[in-house]
N, C-alpha and C positions, 0 to 999 in steps of 0.2 A: 863015700860018697853018700851016703846015708846022712850025716849028721851037714854036709853040707846042701845035703836038697833039704828039708828041715830050714835050715839058714834063710833060704834058698824065698821057701816060701812065706817063712816069718816078718823075712824083708817085706814081699810084695802084701802079705798083710797092712802092715806098718803104713806102709802107701798108700795105701788104701782108705784108710782108718785114716791118715792125715787129707784127702781129699775133700769132704761135708767140711773140716772141720778149715781147710782154708776157705771155701767156698764161701762157709761163712762170715769168715774174719774178713770177708771182702762184701759182704752185702751191705748196701746194694751196689748190684756191678751193671745194672741196666736200668733202665724206666719201668715203673711198677706198674701194671694193669691194674685200676678201680673196675671193678664189676659191680653194677646199679642193674638187678632182676629186672627192673619194670620201663615203663616205657619213657622218653623225656620229656622235660617238662613238668612232672611230679615232683611231691616235696622228698622223697626220698634223692631223685633225682637231682635234685638243688642243693643238696646237702652233699650230696658223694662230688659234684663236680667244684664248690667246693673248696670240700678236703683235699683233690687232687689240685686243684688254683694253688693253694696257701700252707699244703705241707713241705712242697719240693726245699725252700732254705731248711728245711728241719729234716728231712730226710735224703739231702744232697744232691739227688736224680731228679728228673721230670715223671709225672704223674700222669697218667691217657686214662681216660674214662671208655669203656665199652657199658654201654645198655644190651642184655640177652634177655630177652623177654620172652616169656609165653610160661603156660602149664601152673598157673598163681604164680611163680617166681619161681616153681621148680628148674626151668632152664639154667636162669640164672644162678641160683644158689647151690646147682649140681656141676655147672661148668667151674665156679669157685674152688668146691670143696674134693673136684679132681683134679684140679691144677698140681704142679709140682711143687712141694712145699719146700718152697727157697725162698720165700717173703715176698714174691714180683707178680705175684697175684694174688689181691687185697680185695676180700666183700663187703658191699653193704649190706649186713645181716638184721632182718626186720624184724616189725611184729609178725608176721606171717611167719617166719618159720619157727614161729610160739604155740601160734593158731591152725594151719592149713596141715599139719601133722594130725594131730587130733579130728578135726572134722573133714578132712579130702582121703575118700580111701586108698591105700597106697601110695600115700606122695611119698617121695625118696630121698626128702632129706631133712633133718633135724639140724637145731643146734648144735649137738653133740660131734657133727659133721665137721666141726668149725674149734679153733682156740681164739678166743676173743681176744683180741685187740685193746676196743676201746667204747666205751659206749659216748654217745653224742650228743643224742638228743633223744626225750622219753615224757614227752606231753602227759597228761595223767589224764582216763578218762572224767567226761563230761555229763550231766543229766542236765539239760541245756529247755524250756519250756517258752512258748509265745511273751509278749511283753503282757498281754494280757488275763493270760492263764489263770484260771480259781486258785490254782494254786503259787501259794506265795512260798511254803517250807515244802523240806523232802518228809516231813510230818508228817504236812496236809495231803503230798502225795503217796504216800503209804497209808494211810488210813482208808482214800476215797478206794485205792486197790486190795484193800481187806473187805470193805463192804461191798468192790461192787467186780468181781471175779472176773478177771478176761475182758473187761469193759477197757483199760489204760491202752492207749496204743503205743508203741517203745517202736521209732522207727530207727532202723540199723541198716547198714552199707550192704547187705544182703544175709542171708544162710551160712552160716559158721563163719559169720567174717569176726573178726576181733571185737566190735563194737557191740554184734550178736550177743555174743559171749559175756564182755561187761553188763550188756542190759542182763540178761539172764543170769548170771552171776549176783547182781543186784537183788532181783526180783526171788530167788531163793535166800537170802540173808534176807532180805526184807518180810519175808512171808508170804510173798504177793504173788497171783497169777497173772498175767500181761499176754496182751499179741502183740509179736512179733511183723512189724510193718515192711517188706523189704525195699532196696533201692538200688539204683547202680549208684556206687558211692554216696561220699557224706554231704557233699553240694545239694545233692538232691533231697537227704535227708532236713537238711536244714531249712532249706526252701518250703517244705512239707510240710516244715510246724513251723513256720512265720506262716504259710496258709491255712493254719487250723486244721490239719488236714489229717495229722497226728497228735498226739497228745504232749510226746516225751520228744527231744532229739536225742541219740545215744553216737556219741562224738568222742573226738578228742582237744583236750585245751587248744592246738593251735587252729584246728580247723572251728572252730564252733566264737573262738576270740573278735574276728570284726563283727560278727554278728549280735553280739556281747557286749561291746564296744559304740556300737552305734544304736543302742537299745530295741534291737529290731526283737530279741530274746531275754529272757532272764536263765540267770546258772542256778540249780537249786544244791548240789553241791558238786564240789571236784574228787576225786578217788586218788587223793593221794596220802600220804605218808610224812610230807618232806612239806611243811605250811609255806617256804616259799616257793616252791611250785606253784602253789591254792593260786587263788582269785582274792580281789582285794572283798571281803565283808562277804565273802559265800562260806558257808563250813564245808570243812571236808569232809568224806564221807565218816571218819575217823570221829570228828567231833560232832556227828549227828550219830552214831549210835553204829555205823557200818563201818567197820575196821577193812577198809579192801583197798589195795597201792596197786593201782589193775591202770594202763591205759595203752599208747604206743613208744615205740622206739625206737631209733636209726641206729645202728653199732656199726663197726667194722672189725671181722674176721679172716682170719688166713687157715689155709688144709691142717685138719687134725693133728697133722704130724709134722707139720713145722718144727725146727730145730728152737731150744729155748733162749739162744745166745740174736738166732734172727727176730724171734719175737721180742726179746729183751728192746731190741733195737725200734723197731716196729712200733710197738709201746712207747719207746721213750720218743720217737716223733710223734706220736699221737698225740701226747701230752704238751710236748709242747707247742705243736697247732693250736691244742683246745687255748691254748694260754696267751695264741696271737692277738691283739690287739686289732687287727685287722680283720680279721677270722671272725673274731667276736662281732664286730662292727656288721663284718660283713650279712651273717646268717639274721643278727637283729632284724635287719630291715627289711628283711624274707620274712621278717615273724616267726622264726623259728628260734624257741629256746634253749639255752644250750643247758644240759645237764650231764658232766661228766662223769664215768668211771674208767679204772683204766686194769688192765691184763684180771687177777685173780678175782678181783674187786669185781670190776664189769662181770666176769662169767658168773659169778655166783648170783648176783640181781638178773641173767636173763634165765638158768636156770628158775630160779624163783619165778617168774614172768611163765615161765614155762609150765609150771605148775598150777598156778592159778589159772591158766587156761585149760590146761586139761581137765579139771574140776570142774571149771563153767561147760565143758565140752560135752560130762559127763551127766552133769545138771539135764541141761537141751536136749540130750539122748536120753534123757529119763523121761522128761515131758513131753519128747514126741514133738517140741515147737521150734 
């Protein structure tokens, strides 16, 4: 009887072990929810909805978007991180996930709560000035900043925002002290720079591009290590002596306990979607520059961004700015 008892337990155990494997083999078994941690109409919402639309033939099921807003993205991030790790809930993971934990006390989610599926877009940070600004080069700006501590004004999207941290990281590397002027987003920052209310706009490339293309503003530098992500005729930070690869990004993640076979299917689905000409054309029409990485490569890149923003946050805290 004892032998029979253990045999029965073993059989049950084998049966239970087979359930997850069967579920993984069947993935996806139902529509996939794409969580957007921010409101409708913004850049993250735009990219997430485009992915949901064009990924269907590559994942084999419908994808639907849910906007779960609040807490500087924490509500949506937490929902996505705590979802059942079976691949049927994936989340747009963006720059906030590597900046807010360093600047907002008690922020409940980090990039470590997700397994990264893919990076979709990563516009680098840009420093822009009015078209008539006396600062013709980044070196001009730095020279003035060194000679006139705290007289330069950097417009940012608010205290602790990714643009505030980008500005602080640059100022630290350049050895200058500046004043940060917070705004309610990057749109008002660009407007204030054009109105000569601040000296420098700190934004990402996608946000600044319309203002640069029509000549209202001029870019002094682009913080990217990839020349293809730069701007024609504008030196990268590295070329100007400031080796920084920092900006904003939009990616996709699944709960951290998602099984590898499921992750492999999600990664492959994202890889195929990112290569879909219709998807590429759609995003390009909206001004979104595609910059893709997948799986472990994307995860390593996001960790690097977290390190950069963590360093910038420490600089801000030390300066009390």
